[in-house]
C-alpha positions in Angstrom: 221.2 42.0 169.2 220.0 44.1 172.1 223.4 44.8 173.5 223.8 46.9 176.7 226.7 49.2 177.1 226.5 50.4 180.7 229.9 52.1 180.6 228.9 55.0 178.4 231.8 57.4 177.9 231.3 61.1 178.3 232.3 61.8 174.7 229.2 59.8 173.6 227.0 62.3 175.3 228.7 65.5 174.4 226.3 68.4 174.0 223.3 66.6 175.4 221.0 68.6 177.7 222.0 68.6 181.3 220.0 66.4 183.6 219.6 66.9 187.3 221.4 64.1 189.3 218.2 63.4 191.2 216.3 62.6 188.0 215.7 58.9 187.1 215.4 59.6 183.4 218.2 61.0 181.2 220.9 58.9 182.8 222.4 55.5 182.1 220.9 52.8 184.3 221.3 49.0 183.9 218.4 47.1 182.3 215.9 46.3 185.0 216.4 42.5 184.5 220.1 42.5 183.8 221.3 41.0 187.0 218.5 38.4 187.0 219.3 37.5 183.4 223.0 37.1 184.1 222.3 35.0 187.2 219.7 32.8 185.5 216.9 34.2 187.6 214.8 35.9 184.9 211.8 33.8 184.0 210.9 33.0 180.4 208.0 30.9 179.3 210.0 27.7 179.3 211.2 28.4 182.9 207.6 28.5 184.3 207.1 25.3 186.4 204.6 23.1 184.6 201.4 22.4 186.5 200.4 18.8 187.2 199.0 17.2 184.1 200.8 19.3 181.6 201.4 17.6 178.2 203.7 18.6 175.4 202.9 19.2 171.7 205.0 19.0 168.6 204.0 20.1 165.1 203.4 17.8 162.1 205.0 19.5 159.1 204.3 19.4 155.4 207.1 17.9 153.3 205.6 19.3 150.0 205.6 22.9 148.9 202.2 22.9 147.2 199.7 20.1 147.0 196.3 18.6 147.7 196.0 17.0 151.1 194.3 13.7 150.7 194.8 12.2 154.1 196.7 12.0 157.4 197.7 8.6 158.9 198.7 9.0 162.5 198.6 5.2 163.4 202.3 4.8 163.9 202.6 8.0 165.9 199.7 7.0 168.2 201.4 3.7 168.9 204.5 5.2 170.2 205.3 5.4 174.0 203.8 8.4 175.8 201.7 9.7 172.9 198.2 10.8 174.0 196.6 12.2 170.9 196.9 13.9 167.5 195.2 17.2 166.9 194.1 18.2 163.3 191.9 20.8 161.6 188.8 18.8 162.4 189.4 19.4 166.1 189.2 23.3 165.9 186.1 24.3 167.9 185.9 27.8 166.4 186.9 29.3 163.0 189.4 27.1 161.1 191.0 30.3 159.7 193.3 32.4 161.8 191.9 35.8 162.8 194.5 37.6 160.7 193.3 40.7 158.9 193.3 39.1 155.4 191.6 35.9 156.6 193.7 33.9 154.2 195.7 31.6 156.5 194.3 28.3 158.0 195.0 27.3 161.6 196.0 23.9 160.3 196.3 22.8 156.7 192.9 21.5 155.5 192.5 20.7 151.8 195.6 22.3 150.4 199.2 22.5 151.5 201.0 25.8 150.8 204.7 25.3 151.8 207.2 22.9 153.2 207.0 23.3 156.9 203.3 24.2 157.0 201.8 22.9 160.2 199.2 20.1 159.5 198.5 19.4 163.2 200.1 18.4 166.5 201.1 15.3 168.3 200.6 15.5 172.0 202.6 13.4 174.4 203.9 13.1 178.0 207.3 14.6 177.1 208.7 17.0 174.6 210.9 14.4 172.9 208.1 11.8 172.7 206.0 14.4 170.9 208.7 15.4 168.5 209.7 11.8 167.6 206.1 10.9 167.1 205.3 13.9 164.9 208.0 12.6 162.4 206.1 9.3 162.2 202.8 10.8 161.0 202.3 9.9 157.3 200.9 12.6 155.0 199.2 11.7 151.7 199.7 14.8 149.6 199.2 15.1 145.8 201.8 17.5 144.6 200.8 20.6 142.6 203.0 23.1 140.7 204.7 25.5 143.2 205.6 29.1 142.7 209.1 29.4 144.2 210.6 32.6 142.8 209.5 36.3 142.6 209.9 36.1 138.8 207.6 33.2 138.6 205.0 34.9 140.8 205.1 38.0 138.6 204.7 36.0 135.5 201.7 34.1 137.0 200.3 37.3 138.6 200.4 35.4 141.9 199.7 38.0 144.6 198.6 37.9 148.2 197.3 41.5 147.9 196.6 43.8 145.0 199.6 45.9 143.6 200.0 49.5 144.9 201.1 52.4 142.8 202.4 55.8 144.1 203.3 58.7 141.7 204.3 62.3 142.0 204.9 64.5 138.9 205.7 62.9 135.6 208.6 60.5 135.9 208.5 59.4 132.3 208.7 63.0 131.0 211.4 63.9 133.6 213.4 60.8 132.5 213.2 61.8 128.9 214.7 65.2 129.5 217.3 64.1 132.1 220.9 64.9 131.3 221.9 61.3 132.4 220.0 58.1 132.9 220.8 54.8 134.5 218.8 51.5 134.7 219.4 48.6 137.0 218.2 45.7 139.0 218.7 44.6 142.6 217.9 41.6 144.7 217.9 41.8 148.5 217.5 38.6 150.5 215.4 37.9 153.6 216.6 37.4 157.1 215.8 34.9 159.9 214.9 36.5 163.2 217.1 34.1 165.2 215.8 35.3 168.6 217.6 33.5 171.4 214.3 32.3 172.9 212.4 30.4 170.2 208.6 30.5 169.7 206.8 29.0 172.7 203.3 29.0 174.2 201.9 27.4 177.4 198.1 27.2 177.7 196.2 26.3 180.8 192.5 25.5 181.0 190.7 27.3 183.8 187.2 27.0 185.1 184.0 27.7 183.0 185.8 27.6 179.6 188.3 30.3 180.5 192.0 30.1 179.5 195.3 31.4 180.7 197.9 31.7 177.9 201.6 32.3 178.5 203.0 33.5 175.2 206.4 34.8 174.1 204.7 37.5 172.1 205.1 41.1 171.1 201.3 41.4 170.8 199.4 39.8 173.7 196.2 41.5 172.6 196.3 39.8 169.2 197.1 36.5 170.8 194.0 36.9 173.0 192.0 37.7 169.9 193.3 34.8 167.8 192.9 32.2 170.6 189.4 33.2 171.4 188.5 33.3 167.7 189.9 29.7 167.2 188.1 28.4 170.3 184.8 30.1 169.4 184.6 32.1 172.7 184.6 35.7 173.8 187.9 37.6 174.2 187.3 38.2 177.9 187.6 34.4 178.5 191.2 34.4 177.5 194.0 36.0 179.4 197.5 36.3 177.8 200.6 37.1 179.9 204.1 37.8 178.8 206.7 38.9 181.4 209.6 39.0 178.8 210.8 37.6 175.6 214.3 36.5 174.7 214.2 38.6 171.6 211.5 39.3 169.0 212.7 41.6 166.3 209.2 41.4 164.7 209.1 37.6 164.5 206.8 37.5 167.5 204.4 40.3 166.4 201.9 38.0 164.6 203.5 34.6 164.4 203.7 34.0 168.1 199.9 33.9 167.8 200.1 30.7 165.8 201.7 28.7 168.6 199.2 30.0 171.2 196.3 29.0 168.9 197.7 25.5 168.2 198.4 24.9 171.9 195.0 26.2 172.9 193.2 23.9 170.4 195.1 20.9 171.8 194.3 22.0 175.4 190.7 22.4 174.4 190.5 18.9 172.9 192.4 17.1 175.7 191.4 19.4 178.6 194.9 19.4 179.9 197.5 22.2 180.0 199.6 22.1 176.8 203.1 23.5 176.2 204.4 23.9 172.7 207.9 25.0 172.0 209.5 24.8 168.6 213.0 23.5 168.3 215.3 25.7 166.2 215.0 23.7 163.0 211.2 23.7 163.1 211.2 27.4 164.0 213.2 28.0 160.8 210.8 25.9 158.7 207.5 27.1 160.2 208.0 30.9 160.7 208.3 33.7 158.2 211.4 35.9 157.6 212.2 39.4 156.5 210.7 39.9 153.1 213.1 39.4 150.2 212.7 42.1 147.5 213.5 42.3 143.8 213.8 45.7 142.1 214.0 47.2 138.6 214.8 50.9 138.5 215.5 53.8 136.1 217.0 57.0 137.4 217.4 60.4 135.7 219.9 62.9 137.1 221.9 66.0 136.1 225.6 66.9 135.9 225.7 67.8 139.6 224.4 64.4 140.7 220.9 65.6 141.6 218.2 63.0 141.0 215.5 64.4 138.7 213.4 61.3 137.9 212.9 57.8 139.4 210.9 54.9 138.1 210.8 51.9 140.4 209.3 48.4 140.4 209.4 46.7 143.8 208.4 43.0 143.9 208.0 41.6 147.4 208.2 37.9 148.3 205.4 37.6 150.8 205.2 33.8 151.1 201.9 32.0 150.9 199.7 34.4 152.9 199.4 38.1 153.5 200.3 38.2 157.2 201.8 41.8 157.5 203.0 42.0 153.9 200.7 44.9 153.0 202.0 47.3 155.6 205.6 46.1 155.2 205.4 46.8 151.4 203.7 50.1 152.1 206.5 51.2 154.5 209.1 50.2 151.8 207.3 52.7 149.5 207.3 55.3 152.3 211.1 54.9 152.8 212.1 54.7 149.2 213.2 58.4 149.5 215.2 57.8 152.7 216.9 61.2 153.1 216.3 62.5 149.6 213.8 64.6 147.8 212.1 62.7 144.9 210.6 65.3 142.5 209.2 63.1 139.7 208.7 59.5 140.9 206.7 56.5 139.8 206.7 53.5 142.2 204.9 50.1 141.5 204.8 47.6 144.4 203.8 44.0 143.8 203.0 41.7 146.8 203.9 38.3 145.4 202.5 35.0 146.6 205.0 32.1 146.7 204.9 28.6 148.2 207.2 29.4 151.1 206.8 30.4 154.7 204.6 33.5 155.1 207.0 36.4 155.6 206.4 38.8 158.4 207.5 41.8 160.4 211.3 42.3 161.0 213.1 45.2 162.5 212.6 48.1 160.1 209.4 46.6 158.7 210.1 47.2 155.0 212.0 50.4 155.7 215.4 48.8 155.1 214.2 47.4 151.8 213.2 50.9 150.7 216.3 52.6 151.9 218.8 50.2 150.3 217.3 50.8 146.9 217.7 54.6 146.9 221.2 54.3 148.5 222.1 52.0 145.6 220.9 54.6 143.2 222.9 57.3 144.9 226.1 55.1 144.7 225.4 54.4 141.0 225.0 58.1 140.2 228.3 59.0 142.0 230.2 56.3 140.1 228.7 57.3 136.7 229.7 60.9 137.2 233.0 60.3 138.9 231.9 62.1 142.0 232.3 61.4 145.7 229.2 59.4 146.8 228.9 61.6 149.9 228.7 64.7 147.8 225.9 63.2 145.7 224.0 62.3 148.8 224.4 65.8 150.3 223.2 67.2 146.9 220.0 65.3 147.1 219.0 65.8 150.8 215.7 67.3 151.7 216.0 71.0 152.2 214.3 74.4 152.1 215.5 75.0 148.6 212.8 75.9 146.1 211.8 73.5 143.3 212.3 75.3 140.0 209.2 76.4 138.1 206.9 75.6 141.1 205.8 77.2 144.3 207.1 74.2 146.3 210.2 73.4 148.3 212.4 70.3 148.5 210.9 69.5 151.9 207.9 67.2 151.1 207.9 63.5 150.7 206.5 61.7 147.7 203.5 60.7 149.9 202.8 64.3 150.9 204.3 64.7 154.3 206.4 67.7 155.0 209.8 67.0 156.6 209.7 69.6 159.4 212.5 68.4 161.7 215.3 67.8 159.1 218.7 67.7 160.7 220.5 65.5 158.2 222.7 68.2 156.6 224.4 69.3 159.8 224.4 65.7 161.1 226.2 64.4 158.0 228.6 67.3 158.1 229.5 66.6 161.7 230.0 62.9 161.0 232.1 63.7 158.0 234.4 65.7 160.3 234.5 63.3 163.3 235.0 60.2 161.2 237.6 62.0 159.1 235.9 60.9 156.0 237.9 62.9 153.5 241.2 61.7 154.9 239.8 58.2 154.8 238.9 58.5 151.1 242.5 59.5 150.3 243.9 56.7 152.4 241.5 54.2 150.7 242.6 55.3 147.3 246.3 55.1 148.2 245.8 51.6 149.7 244.0 50.3 146.7 246.6 51.6 144.3 249.3 49.8 146.3 247.5 46.5 147.1 246.3 44.3 144.2 244.6 41.6 146.3 243.0 43.2 149.4 240.8 46.2 148.4 239.2 48.7 150.8 236.0 50.7 150.5 234.5 53.5 152.5 231.0 55.0 152.6 228.8 57.3 154.6 225.0 56.7 154.4 222.2 58.5 156.2 218.9 57.3 157.7 215.6 59.1 157.9 213.0 56.8 159.5 209.4 57.6 160.2 208.1 56.8 163.6 204.5 55.6 164.1 202.5 52.6 163.1 201.4 53.1 159.5 198.1 51.7 160.6 196.9 54.7 162.5 194.6 52.8 164.9 197.6 51.1 166.6 199.0 54.4 167.7 197.4 54.2 171.2 198.4 52.8 174.5 197.2 52.4 178.1 198.9 52.0 181.5 198.1 51.5 185.2 200.1 53.0 188.0 199.5 51.7 191.6 201.0 53.5 194.6 200.9 51.3 197.6 200.7 52.5 201.2 204.4 52.0 201.8 205.2 54.4 198.9 206.3 51.7 196.5 204.9 51.9 193.0 203.8 49.2 190.5 203.4 50.0 186.8 201.6 47.9 184.2 201.4 48.9 180.6 200.5 47.3 177.3 204.1 47.0 176.0 206.2 43.9 175.9 209.7 43.6 177.1 212.0 41.8 174.7 215.4 42.9 175.9 215.1 46.4 174.5 214.8 48.0 177.9 211.2 49.2 177.6 210.4 48.5 181.2 213.5 50.2 182.4 212.7 53.4 180.5 209.0 53.3 181.6 210.1 53.0 185.2 212.5 55.9 184.8 209.7 58.1 183.4 207.3 57.2 186.2 209.9 57.7 188.9 210.5 61.3 187.6 206.8 62.0 187.3 206.3 61.0 191.0 209.6 62.4 192.2 210.6 59.2 193.8 213.8 57.1 193.5 214.0 54.8 190.5 214.3 51.7 192.7 210.8 52.2 194.1 209.2 51.5 190.7 208.4 48.0 189.6 207.1 47.2 186.0 205.1 44.0 185.8 204.2 41.5 183.1 202.2 42.4 180.0 198.7 41.1 180.8 195.5 41.4 178.7 193.4 41.4 181.9 195.1 44.6 183.0 195.5 46.6 179.8 193.0 45.6 177.1 193.4 46.0 173.3 197.0 47.0 173.6 198.9 47.5 170.3 201.9 45.4 169.4 205.3 46.4 170.8 206.6 47.2 167.4 207.2 50.1 165.0 209.9 51.4 167.4 207.0 53.0 169.3 207.1 51.0 172.5 208.5 53.8 174.8 206.7 56.6 172.9 203.3 55.1 173.5 203.6 53.1 176.7 206.0 55.6 178.4 203.6 58.5 177.8 200.6 56.5 178.9 202.4 55.5 182.1 203.5 59.1 182.6 199.9 60.3 182.3 198.7 57.6 184.8 201.4 58.7 187.3 200.5 62.3 186.8 196.9 61.6 187.8 198.1 60.0 191.1 200.5 62.9 191.6 197.7 65.4 191.0 195.5 63.6 193.6 198.4 63.8 196.1 199.1 67.5 195.3 195.4 68.4 195.8 195.5 66.6 199.1 198.6 68.4 200.3 197.3 71.7 199.1 194.3 71.3 201.4 196.6 70.5 204.3 198.9 73.5 203.7 196.4 76.1 202.4 198.3 76.6 199.1 197.6 76.0 195.4 198.1 72.5 194.1 200.5 73.8 191.5 202.8 75.0 194.3 203.4 71.4 195.5 206.6 69.8 194.2 207.6 66.2 194.1 211.4 65.8 194.2 214.0 63.5 195.8 211.4 61.3 197.4 209.8 64.3 199.1 206.6 66.3 198.7 207.4 70.0 199.1 204.8 72.7 199.7 205.5 76.4 200.4 205.2 75.7 204.1 206.1 72.0 204.7 208.3 69.2 203.5 207.2 65.6 203.9 208.5 62.3 202.7 206.6 60.8 199.7 205.9 57.7 201.8 204.3 59.7 204.7 202.1 61.7 202.2 200.9 58.4 200.7 200.0 57.0 204.1 198.2 60.2 205.1 196.4 60.2 201.7 195.2 56.6 202.1 193.9 57.4 205.6 191.9 60.3 204.0 190.6 58.0 201.2 192.5 59.6 198.4 192.8 57.5 195.2 196.3 56.2 194.9 196.1 54.4 191.6 195.1 55.6 188.1 195.1 54.7 184.5 196.7 56.6 181.7 195.9 56.7 178.0 197.8 58.1 175.1 197.1 58.5 171.4 199.7 59.8 169.0 198.8 63.3 167.7 198.9 64.7 164.2 199.1 61.5 162.2 196.7 60.7 159.4 196.9 59.3 155.9 194.8 57.9 153.1 195.5 54.2 152.7 194.1 54.1 149.2 196.5 56.7 147.9 199.3 56.3 150.5 199.3 60.0 151.0 199.2 62.2 154.2 201.2 62.2 157.4 201.7 58.6 158.5 204.5 59.5 160.9 204.6 61.7 164.0 208.3 62.5 163.5 211.5 61.2 161.9 214.5 59.7 163.6 217.9 60.4 161.8 221.3 59.0 161.8 224.4 58.3 159.7 227.2 55.8 159.7 230.7 55.9 158.2 232.0 52.4 157.5 235.3 51.1 156.1 235.5 47.6 154.7 238.1 45.3 153.1 237.5 42.5 150.5 239.7 39.7 149.4 239.5 39.8 145.6 240.6 36.1 145.3 238.0 34.6 147.7 235.3 37.2 148.0 235.6 37.3 151.7 235.0 40.7 153.4 235.5 42.3 156.8 234.2 45.4 158.4 237.2 47.4 159.6 235.8 50.6 161.1 232.5 52.1 162.0 231.6 55.6 163.2 228.0 56.4 163.9 226.2 59.6 164.8 222.6 58.9 165.7 219.6 61.0 166.7 217.7 59.6 169.7 216.4 63.0 170.8 216.9 63.6 174.5 217.9 60.1 175.6 215.9 58.6 178.5 218.7 56.1 179.0 221.9 56.7 177.0 223.4 53.3 177.8 220.4 51.4 176.5 220.1 53.6 173.5 223.7 53.1 172.5 223.2 49.4 173.0 220.3 49.4 170.7 222.3 51.4 168.1 225.2 48.9 168.3 222.9 45.9 168.2 220.8 47.3 165.3 223.8 48.0 163.2 225.3 44.6 163.7 222.0 42.9 162.9 221.8 45.0 159.8 225.3 44.1 158.9 224.4 40.4 159.2 221.4 40.9 156.8 223.7 42.5 154.2 226.7 40.2 154.5 226.4 36.7 155.9 222.7 35.8 156.5 221.7 34.0 153.4 218.4 32.1 153.1 218.4 29.4 150.4 215.4 27.5 149.2 216.0 24.6 146.8 214.0 23.8 143.7 211.5 21.8 145.8 210.8 24.7 148.0 212.8 23.4 151.0 214.6 26.0 153.1 218.1 24.4 153.2 219.6 27.0 155.6 217.6 26.0 158.6 220.1 25.8 161.4 223.1 27.6 162.8 225.3 25.2 160.9 224.1 26.7 157.5 222.7 30.1 158.5 225.3 32.5 159.7 224.4 35.4 162.0 227.2 37.9 163.0 229.3 37.0 166.0 231.4 39.1 168.4 234.3 38.4 166.1 232.6 40.3 163.2 232.3 43.5 165.3 235.1 45.9 164.3 237.6 47.0 166.9 236.8 50.6 166.0 233.1 50.9 166.7 232.2 54.4 167.8 228.7 55.7 168.6 227.9 59.3 169.3 224.4 60.7 170.0 223.1 63.8 168.3 222.6 66.6 171.0 219.1 67.8 170.3 215.7 66.9 171.9 212.8 65.8 169.7 211.1 68.8 168.2 207.7 67.1 168.6 206.1 66.8 172.1 207.3 63.2 172.7 207.9 61.7 176.2 211.0 63.3 177.8 211.9 64.8 174.4 213.1 61.4 173.3 213.0 59.6 169.9 212.5 56.0 169.1 215.7 53.9 168.8 214.6 50.3 168.0 214.5 50.2 164.3 216.3 53.3 162.8 219.9 52.1 163.6 219.3 48.9 161.6 219.5 50.9 158.4 222.9 52.4 159.3 224.3 49.1 158.2 223.5 50.0 154.6 226.8 51.9 154.8 228.5 48.4 154.9 226.8 47.5 151.6 227.8 50.7 150.0 231.4 50.4 151.3 231.6 46.9 149.8 230.4 48.3 146.4 233.0 51.0 146.7 235.7 48.4 147.2 234.4 46.3 144.3 234.4 49.4 142.1 238.2 49.8 142.7 238.6 46.6 140.8 235.8 46.7 138.2 236.2 50.4 137.4 235.1 53.4 139.4 232.9 54.7 136.5 230.9 51.5 136.3 227.7 50.4 138.0 228.4 47.7 140.6 225.8 44.9 140.7 226.0 43.3 144.1 223.2 41.0 145.3 222.5 41.2 149.0 223.6 39.6 151.2 227.1 40.2 150.0 228.4 36.7 150.7 231.8 35.7 149.4 230.1 34.1 146.4 228.1 37.3 145.6 231.2 39.5 146.0 233.0 37.3 143.5 230.1 37.5 141.1 230.2 41.3 141.4 233.9 41.4 140.8 233.6 39.2 137.7 230.7 41.2 136.2 
């Protein structure tokens, strides 16, 4: 969903700080690979020409959700044409458990099978199709065991991948008891398939002296390096992982790309031949994890004005069969349970449930959407209970400088103890209310619904406050290399991974400005563990924040070297030397950047440097989930109008107005594209993308024929995106803010608008129970409730 709008209209940018025309950053530039991608010239892993001797692997998948593995019979598979070998757990030279932090996931199934689709091993053959056909012929002897297939069963059995977490502030029970009004409810929110255009793939080449080169479509090359070396029983330095680009990731390639690289590496080790492993779409669905489904039980206390005074919440997370990233995902859901609102007395219990399904993993928003949708549901419930406009209830509950009665505190501190210092939501929401003509839209919606018995409309504005930083503090670091060559061209390498989001484009813009050279002189190269070691995943929306700043620092070191050299030539201070328009300007002389570089090289001045950045200010206690886990917050709001057919349950998004905060935009076209794509992807999560497991634990929605992502036809004709005109108040690169994940949660306005439309039928004073995704079936159930 990484759309690119290169024709950004002036009204989108109204009020943004002026940027000098010569600057590379702050203006809309096409994605650095856009032309190559359109022309078919951009290389992905499966486009790399295979070296002589390459073999192809296909996975052997479990057909049982939970069982005891008694044996594997590969006789029929090995007899098939082109089949070279079968690779099983016994062939792992290193640790048979993956190097995931919880240590609870085997490389290949050993004694126990944990879900349908679990990889038991590989078939290796001369061609892709030979390997895939043979993998289906492997016979598995599995003694079935009882399987846990629902969150409710997991809770009853106390089946958890990690211990529960509890976060409290104040006394929620006492506050609930004295509340003027109370509501209780339940909510279920489904998962989501990543559906990246480029599926999971790895290509592993044996090198000399037990060294390995791994091409991996991964958001985290450093972790792939670690996992492969761990499985092979060798040092990290013997494994190099490279990724030039991905055809989408959305979190699905943060950890789980590592599985394919490990499997292919083990096969390559056994057979001593290059191995390529690419999952077809059906197998990708069956093997890989999804966005975590959540189930909630909540009680809310509030007063006559709609202000929330107490919240008691149970969040149960479907983690699948292993921990993967479920701990930090569930933690972030807790962190974002407040969204934009002050929670005075709150009691949250989070249960990380183990089920016999695929192990769920990171997905855009990383638990944030599952936290935000709960509190937005509560706000909508309160509004309908009191007969108030939902926007007024939301405005009433925003973080603010208002004093908390009978305390010395203000309504500006989260339930985990972080002060909200950069809050812009009140003016942002007020602005969107005006530009989207929300009040007029409410009147028009009421009039429409009064006159139309079948098609009902709904309208909602919902805000977003999203914390930016990895919640695991150690990942908030990055490195980069900047090389200036003697012709004045510049090569940049950083630890981030390009997955279509425009990271390399933005980094190149930042470096161009730092050196004062034209944008086209900058080339960003592939992520490579032999260049930047120990790089963090490109995730948490922090790719540009971290890698852009590290590249800026590296370029600054080179610039400082050149400035010191020129200051010696012209007898001036180094601070008086300017780099602009491809020129180096001192108080006495102007030279071209290229000429200065040539002169500096002749005088043995260093023309390359490294840069390192660590995010400041962040800290928190993981045991209590308290502190400052985020460097800053990104904000936004969306106003969405929908229509539902009360006879069929079908729905359509009619109109969307967005006002979103990206700070001082490095590239407005790319940022607007991310906002558009994030919103549409979030809309899919909440409307059409339904994952269904049957009573045997089989994922029955495992192909585009049964799993429906949004298409261009689902995008409303009125889809307007404006950017909030204020730089980041924290010292972030270029004054920008992260834009990858926050827009996803703007789509919760679709869900709330659908509930608004349903309420026009069931009664505007009643609670609307709408399971997400709001498929036609679920809308009909809500209408009939």
